[in-house]
TIVODO-436812 format. One record per residue (C-alpha): residue number from 1; residue in one letter; x, y, z. Coordinates in Angstrom, 1 decimal. Layout:
N
   pos   code        X        Y        Z
   NUM      A        X        Y        Z
...
END
This chain:
350
   pos   code        X        Y        Z
     1      X      8.1     -2.8    -11.8
     2      X      7.9      0.5     -9.7
     3      X      7.6     -0.2     -5.7
     4      X      4.1      1.9     -4.7
     5      X      5.0      3.7     -0.7
     6      X      4.7      6.6      0.5
     7      X      8.1      7.8     -0.7
     8      X      7.5     11.1     -2.9
     9      X      5.2     13.0     -4.5
    10      X      2.8     13.2     -5.8
    11      X      2.1      9.9     -4.4
    12      X      0.9     11.3     -0.7
    13      X     -2.7     10.1     -1.9
    14      X     -2.1      7.0     -3.3
    15      X     -1.8      5.1      0.1
    16      X     -5.3      6.1      0.8
    17      X     -6.6      3.6     -1.8
    18      X     -3.4      0.3     -1.9
    19      X     -5.3     -1.8      1.0
    20      X     -9.0     -2.8      0.6
    21      X     -9.2     -4.3      4.1
    22      X    -11.9     -4.3      6.9
    23      X    -13.2     -5.2     10.3
    24      X    -16.0     -6.3     10.9
    25      X    -18.0     -2.6     10.6
    26      X    -20.6     -0.5     13.1
    27      X    -21.0      1.2      9.8
    28      X    -21.4     -1.2      7.7
    29      X    -23.3     -1.0      4.2
    30      X    -27.3     -1.2      5.0
    31      X    -27.9     -4.5      2.8
    32      X    -26.7     -7.3      4.5
    33      X    -26.0     -9.6      1.6
    34      X    -23.6     -7.0      0.6
    35      X    -21.7     -6.2      3.5
    36      X    -21.2    -10.1      4.2
    37      X    -19.7    -10.4      0.6
    38      X    -17.4     -7.4      1.0
    39      X    -16.1     -8.7      4.1
    40      X    -15.1    -12.1      2.4
    41      X    -13.7    -10.7     -0.2
    42      X    -11.8     -7.9      2.2
    43      X    -10.8    -11.0      4.6
    44      X     -9.5    -13.3      1.8
    45      X     -7.3    -10.4      0.4
    46      X     -5.8    -10.0      4.0
    47      X     -5.1    -13.6      3.7
    48      X     -3.9    -13.2      0.3
    49      X     -6.3    -16.0     -1.5
    50      X     -7.1    -13.5     -4.0
    51      X     -9.0    -16.5     -6.3
    52      X    -11.3    -16.5     -3.6
    53      X    -11.4    -13.2     -3.0
    54      X    -12.0    -12.5     -6.7
    55      X    -14.6    -14.8     -6.5
    56      X    -16.5    -13.3     -4.2
    57      X    -16.2     -9.8     -5.9
    58      X    -17.6    -11.8     -9.1
    59      X    -21.0    -12.2     -6.7
    60      X    -21.0     -9.0     -5.9
    61      X    -21.3     -7.9     -9.4
    62      X    -23.8    -10.7    -10.2
    63      X    -26.2    -10.1     -7.6
    64      X    -26.1     -6.6     -7.5
    65      X    -25.5     -5.4    -10.8
    66      X    -26.7     -1.5    -10.3
    67      X    -24.2     -1.1     -7.4
    68      X    -20.7     -0.8     -8.5
    69      X    -18.8     -3.0     -5.8
    70      X    -18.1     -6.0     -7.7
    71      X    -16.1     -4.0    -10.6
    72      X    -14.7     -1.6     -7.2
    73      X    -13.5     -4.6     -5.2
    74      X    -12.3     -6.8     -7.8
    75      X     -9.6     -3.5     -9.4
    76      X     -9.0     -3.9     -5.9
    77      X     -7.5     -7.0     -5.7
    78      X     -6.0     -7.1     -9.1
    79      X     -3.8     -3.9     -7.5
    80      X     -3.0     -6.3     -4.5
    81      X     -2.5     -9.1     -5.8
    82      X      0.2     -7.1     -8.5
    83      X      1.8     -5.1     -5.2
    84      X      2.0     -8.5     -3.0
    85      X      4.1     -9.7     -6.2
    86      X      5.5     -7.3     -7.8
    87      X      4.0     -8.3    -10.6
    88      X      3.5     -6.0    -13.4
    89      X     -0.1     -4.7    -13.1
    90      X     -3.3     -5.5    -15.6
    91      X     -4.0     -1.5    -15.7
    92      X     -6.3     -2.0    -18.8
    93      X     -8.4     -4.4    -17.1
    94      X     -8.3     -1.9    -14.3
    95      X     -9.1      0.9    -16.1
    96      X    -12.4     -1.0    -17.5
    97      X    -13.5     -1.8    -14.1
    98      X    -12.9      1.6    -12.6
    99      X    -14.5      2.8    -15.6
   100      X    -17.8      0.7    -15.3
   101      X    -17.8      1.4    -11.3
   102      X    -18.1      5.2    -12.5
   103      X    -20.3      4.9    -14.3
   104      X    -22.8      3.1    -11.7
   105      X    -22.1      5.1     -9.4
   106      X    -22.9      8.4    -11.2
   107      X    -26.3      7.0    -11.6
   108      X    -26.5      6.5     -8.1
   109      X    -25.3     10.4     -7.5
   110      X    -28.0     11.3     -9.5
   111      X    -30.7      9.7     -8.0
   112      X    -29.1     10.8     -4.6
   113      X    -25.8     12.9     -4.3
   114      X    -26.5     13.9     -0.6
   115      X    -26.1     10.1     -0.2
   116      X    -22.7      9.7      1.7
   117      X    -22.1      5.8      0.5
   118      X    -22.7      7.5     -3.1
   119      X    -20.2     10.3     -2.7
   120      X    -17.7      7.9     -0.2
   121      X    -18.0      5.3     -3.4
   122      X    -17.0      7.9     -6.0
   123      X    -14.1      9.5     -3.9
   124      X    -12.7      5.9     -3.6
   125      X    -12.8      4.9     -7.4
   126      X    -11.5      8.5     -8.3
   127      X     -8.7      7.5     -5.6
   128      X     -8.1      4.1     -7.9
   129      X     -7.8      5.6    -10.8
   130      X     -5.4      8.5     -9.6
   131      X     -3.1      5.7     -8.6
   132      X     -3.4      3.9    -12.1
   133      X     -2.6      7.6    -13.8
   134      X      0.7      7.7    -11.9
   135      X      1.4      4.0    -12.7
   136      X      1.5      5.7    -16.7
   137      X      3.4      8.3    -15.8
   138      X      0.3     10.8    -16.0
   139      X      0.9     12.6    -13.3
   140      X     -1.0     15.9    -13.9
   141      X     -4.0     13.5    -14.0
   142      X     -3.2     11.3    -11.3
   143      X     -2.9     14.9     -9.1
   144      X     -6.6     15.7    -10.8
   145      X     -8.5     12.2    -10.0
   146      X     -6.3     12.3     -6.3
   147      X     -8.0     16.1     -5.4
   148      X    -11.2     15.0     -7.1
   149      X    -11.4     12.3     -4.4
   150      X    -10.4     14.2     -1.4
   151      X    -13.4     16.6     -3.1
   152      X    -16.0     14.0     -2.7
   153      X    -14.5     12.9      0.7
   154      X    -15.0     16.4      2.2
   155      X    -18.7     16.2      0.5
   156      X    -19.6     13.2      2.8
   157      X    -18.6     15.2      6.0
   158      X    -21.0     17.7      5.3
   159      X    -23.2     15.3      5.0
   160      X    -22.4     13.0      7.7
   161      X    -19.6     14.2     10.1
   162      X    -19.7     11.1     11.9
   163      X    -19.4      9.0      8.9
   164      X    -15.5      7.2      9.8
   165      X    -14.9      5.6      6.8
   166      X    -13.9      8.7      5.7
   167      X    -11.7     10.2      8.9
   168      X     -8.6      7.6      7.2
   169      X     -8.4      9.1      3.5
   170      X     -8.6     12.3      4.6
   171      X     -6.7     11.8      7.3
   172      X     -3.5     10.6      5.4
   173      X     -4.1     13.0      2.7
   174      X     -3.3     15.3      4.7
   175      X     -0.7     14.6      6.6
   176      X      1.2     13.5      3.1
   177      X      0.4     16.7      1.7
   178      X      2.1     18.3      4.5
   179      X      4.8     16.3      4.7
   180      X      5.4     16.5      1.3
   181      X      5.1     20.5      0.8
   182      X      7.2     21.4      3.9
   183      X      9.7     23.0      1.9
   184      X      6.7     25.7      1.1
   185      X      5.1     26.2      4.2
   186      X      6.6     29.5      4.1
   187      X      3.9     30.4      1.5
   188      X      0.6     32.1      3.0
   189      X     -1.9     29.7      1.6
   190      X      0.7     25.9      2.3
   191      X     -0.9     25.2      5.8
   192      X      1.1     22.1      7.8
   193      X     -1.4     20.1      8.6
   194      X      0.3     16.9     10.0
   195      X     -1.1     16.8     13.1
   196      X     -4.7     17.5     12.2
   197      X     -4.3     14.3      9.6
   198      X     -3.3     12.7     12.2
   199      X     -5.5     13.5     14.3
   200      X     -9.1     12.0     11.9
   201      X     -6.8      9.0     11.6
   202      X     -6.9      8.2     15.4
   203      X    -10.3      8.7     15.2
   204      X    -10.8      6.2     12.3
   205      X     -8.2      3.6     14.3
   206      X    -10.4      3.9     17.5
   207      X    -13.7      3.3     15.9
   208      X    -15.0      0.0     14.4
   209      X    -14.7      0.5     10.8
   210      X    -14.2     -0.6      7.1
   211      X    -10.9      1.2      7.3
   212      X     -9.2      0.2     10.5
   213      X     -6.6     -2.2      8.8
   214      X     -5.7      0.6      6.7
   215      X     -5.8      2.9      9.2
   216      X     -2.7      1.1     10.6
   217      X     -1.4      0.5      7.8
   218      X     -1.5      4.2      7.2
   219      X     -0.3      5.4     10.6
   220      X      2.5      2.8     10.4
   221      X      4.0      4.6      7.4
   222      X      3.5      8.2      9.1
   223      X      5.4      7.0     12.5
   224      X      8.4      5.8      9.7
   225      X      8.4      8.9      8.4
   226      X      8.1     10.6     11.7
   227      X     11.2      8.6     12.9
   228      X      8.8      6.6     15.3
   229      X      9.8      3.6     14.2
   230      X      8.5      1.6     17.3
   231      X      5.7      2.8     17.7
   232      X      5.2      1.6     13.8
   233      X      6.3     -1.6     14.6
   234      X      3.9     -1.8     17.7
   235      X      1.4     -0.8     15.5
   236      X      2.6     -3.3     13.0
   237      X      2.6     -6.2     15.4
   238      X     -0.7     -5.6     16.8
   239      X     -2.2     -6.1     13.2
   240      X     -0.2     -9.5     12.8
   241      X     -1.0    -11.2     15.6
   242      X     -4.8    -11.6     13.5
   243      X     -3.4    -11.9     10.0
   244      X      0.4    -13.3     10.8
   245      X      1.2    -14.1      7.6
   246      X      0.0    -10.8      5.5
   247      X      3.3     -9.9      3.4
   248      X      2.1     -6.2      3.6
   249      X      1.8     -5.5      7.1
   250      X      5.3     -8.2      8.0
   251      X      7.0     -6.0      5.3
   252      X      6.4     -3.0      7.3
   253      X      7.4     -4.4     10.4
   254      X     10.9     -5.5      8.9
   255      X     11.0     -1.6      7.4
   256      X     10.5     -0.2     11.2
   257      X     12.9     -3.0     12.6
   258      X     15.8     -2.2     10.7
   259      X     15.8      0.8     12.6
   260      X     16.7     -0.7     15.8
   261      X     16.7     -4.6     15.6
   262      X     18.6     -5.4     12.2
   263      X     18.2     -8.9     13.1
   264      X     14.7     -9.9     13.5
   265      X     14.3     -7.3     10.4
   266      X     16.7     -9.8      8.4
   267      X     14.5    -12.4     10.0
   268      X     11.2    -10.8      8.6
   269      X     12.8    -10.5      5.5
   270      X     14.0    -13.7      4.5
   271      X     10.6    -14.5      5.9
   272      X      8.4    -13.0      3.3
   273      X     10.9    -14.2      0.6
   274      X     10.1    -17.8      1.8
   275      X      6.4    -17.5      1.5
   276      X      6.8    -15.9     -1.6
   277      X      8.8    -18.9     -2.9
   278      X      6.5    -21.4     -1.5
   279      X      3.7    -19.4     -3.7
   280      X      5.8    -20.2     -6.4
   281      X      6.2    -16.0     -6.7
   282      X      9.4    -15.5     -6.4
   283      X     10.5    -13.7     -8.8
   284      X     13.1    -11.0    -10.4
   285      X     11.3     -7.9     -8.7
   286      X     10.4     -8.9     -5.3
   287      X     14.2    -11.3     -5.3
   288      X     15.8     -8.0     -5.7
   289      X     13.6     -6.0     -3.5
   290      X     14.1     -7.9     -0.7
   291      X     17.5     -9.1     -1.0
   292      X     18.8     -5.1     -1.4
   293      X     17.5     -4.8      2.1
   294      X     18.9     -7.7      3.4
   295      X     22.3     -6.6      1.7
   296      X     22.5     -3.5      3.4
   297      X     21.4     -4.9      6.5
   298      X     24.4     -7.8      6.3
   299      X     26.9     -5.1      5.4
   300      X     26.0     -2.6      8.3
   301      X     26.0     -5.6     11.1
   302      X     29.4     -6.6      9.4
   303      X     28.4     -9.9      8.2
   304      X     30.5    -10.1      4.9
   305      X     29.7    -14.2      4.8
   306      X     25.7    -13.7      4.3
   307      X     26.4    -10.3      2.5
   308      X     28.4    -12.2      0.1
   309      X     25.7    -14.5     -0.6
   310      X     23.1    -12.3     -1.3
   311      X     25.2    -10.2     -4.1
   312      X     25.9    -13.4     -5.5
   313      X     22.1    -14.4     -6.0
   314      X     21.5    -11.1     -6.9
   315      X     24.7    -10.5     -9.6
   316      X     23.2    -14.1    -10.9
   317      X     19.7    -13.2    -11.5
   318      X     19.1    -13.1    -15.1
   319      X     17.4     -9.8    -15.2
   320      X     15.9     -8.3    -18.6
   321      X     17.1     -5.1    -20.1
   322      X     14.4     -3.5    -18.2
   323      X     14.9     -5.2    -15.4
   324      X     18.5     -4.2    -15.6
   325      X     17.5     -0.3    -15.9
   326      X     15.7     -0.3    -13.1
   327      X     18.0     -2.2    -10.7
   328      X     20.8     -0.4    -11.8
   329      X     21.7      1.9     -8.5
   330      X     21.2     -1.3     -6.5
   331      X     23.4     -3.1     -8.7
   332      X     25.9     -0.5     -8.3
   333      X     25.7     -0.5     -4.7
   334      X     26.1     -4.6     -4.8
   335      X     29.4     -4.0     -6.7
   336      X     30.2     -1.8     -3.9
   337      X     29.5     -4.4     -1.2
   338      X     31.6     -6.9     -3.8
   339      X     34.5     -4.4     -3.1
   340      X     34.2     -4.8      0.2
   341      X     34.3     -8.0      0.6
   342      X     37.2     -8.7     -1.8
   343      X     39.5     -6.0      0.5
   344      X     37.4     -7.9      3.6
   345      X     39.6    -11.1      2.4
   346      X     42.2     -9.7      1.1
   347      X     43.0     -8.3      4.5
   348      X     41.9    -11.3      6.2
   349      X     44.9    -13.5      4.2
   350      X     47.3    -11.0      5.0
END
């Protein structure tokens, strides 16, 4: 089970599509019931009520069978659920939903290829398809889909330069493309567009758009990349005032706190683990992911008692062969920590 993030090429374009979250938008879809159902899917997703979000997605598909929103948002809910719980993704079902959404959007573009919503929707679909291709290790196809996604987004701006929904994906793409290819900036055709990307994101953040929360998510990771951890924490804290239990923003906040407030970071990661445990969703994947973060911080704080407890829990986990392979580096680190604990206990007994 991979942890998707902003950590390396070619995933620089993936953060655009990992969250389908919204606010009440000044640029809402022109059909009122569609807008209402979209906001219901989005609100329930932010609350992590994935079953209720799926019900609203099904209503979109049933009431508006000619529009791609039902399939697109149901695919998004499946992606969010798997990322939240660190569960294996149902790539086959997601691909099927995206193919259906793409077929509908192609027809919409054939009828009106200058409509900004039609182009925007195709861009989002291509972005999701890039995500699925990365999970299947087809990196060439992922790049291709990601490129076409941004082409559709840019096409929107040629039609309507005020269409704020595209500011977030375009801004995110510009930033991470430049950040991940920084070593090639000496080439004449490689521009550093990071500042340009941030400007797009700030415009999106200040607008009352569907992508308000997703823009916040993207900005947090940019602040982390730039080592502006306090700024990232401030954005996460602002979002958590409205959705205090959202594990995605809690995880963002915990990551920022790791750099300047380790006790609070420990508290947050424990909170996430307890939340997963309360929902019956604690598994080896999320257990190992968050416990290694706790272990790192206990080690840096020289809190060897809690470090030993976390290391013991990780070594006692009954991992499958695949999970053992995926967690090889983590387990090696745990062995190192246990050796440090043993030496510390030995020195204390002298």
